[in-house]
C-alpha angles and dihedrals in degrees: 000000000000137000112289092352106190090214127229121329110220126257117229110296096235093061122016092199098048138069139115118276090222091061096048101039101073132184099017105179114191093199116014118197112267102229115195116222099196097109095069097038132087112262096254091057096039088056094059109109115242124192124219117257105282137186129236114200092207094167137007089260101033134066122177123203113219144164134201138212129198134004118337088217091065123088109283126244117194114203117202122194130210141242111336089345122144121219086249088069082077088075120233093238093052092049090051091049090055093045092048088062090064104275136125104230123205122187123177146174114254116228112285092027134097113324098346123101120295114223112233100215114094127223116202126215090247089062090051090052090051091050091047088055091050095250122143113272137163115240127187092236142358138227087261090057090052090051089049088055087060091051091050091051091051088050091052090052094047092243116148098187134007143186103246128207124179136183122213106314084009088060089053090051091047092050091048090048089052096049097038098039105024092160089066098052127081097176138348130223112185114192126192091340141117145218102255091258105131092212092070136044095033126167123253106261092234089066096060097078090046092051094055097038117119116267130190119224099222119112100253093047089049091050091049094049091046090053090048092052091046088059094046101045106015126110109279094204095044106043117176117220121265089245091054091050092048094047091052092048093050091049092048093049091049092054092052135276124213127188091186090052090053090053091052091050090047088055089057092049095047094048098043117123125242105268096192096109094045092046089061087066095056112116102177122095111279132190123186118200122188137165117239089218096050109139097175098055111018114232088246086079091059093045091050092050092051092044091054097054118071110240096002118158116230119207115186114187122206114223094018120125131174104309144067103254120188092241089065098045092106090051095048091047091048094049093049096044096041089052089051090049090054088058091050092051091047090054094046 
């Protein structure tokens, strides 16, 4: 449930619920090179300050990797990514565009992703199947726990309240943050996400075999599966170049990929509650953005989210699938910043 999700790498064939974390978590880079993007950006974006990747020890057992853009004195915008998605899936250029509008942008790796802490407890594919069927299953953490991680990161940064935007599972986290911790949220932008109600926001049936197909953890296999998923769930009217897709996959692999982490995050998704009733109590500005051609999370999920929140704005985009293509960067930036400005006007 995230842009260009490379799907689930396979566990060892002899035991679908076993396998060493070291084998499946490939490409772990303790200190990736911090490549500046200023040379190919317009001057106003190249001038936006960007921090190095940093670490927030938010609990004794949890460290979150994050990065910031812009002036810390500006209103904060917290960007939350989806299933298996690194913070870098919020593209550098898009983060700069938001910051250039006068916001302090924070992007971060959820637990079990990228350079943030990996959770030790394993979740087997059989447990995921049980959760998919609605049967009782134990999961290492819940959607509420992932929302609490965001709160702890805000605490670490000394941020009382933030504008929050989330994509796919990140939208679920952002929604949960808004309903569970309303005092921490200034506005909410929910992109290509859903309410937790299983009757909306479903996946296209053709994706199911792809999502459970075996995947190898080496770089070239990861690049190939990323390209395949980009073709399946990407935006048909806003296709990124093959070079852009490969570059993103190489960067992601270098920061660390974890099939077991994706299974744990899937457990949180499949056991999340229906937030519809709580969303009716939200009183901050909310915008819901969804692609009309989204095959990973059906647009009914976006419609249901907007219908649940009083006064929510619904933006349905023709030709948009389940990704953040460069051709839509201005639209994403405008949706997030215009929602934030609505909160500012409401407080004035």
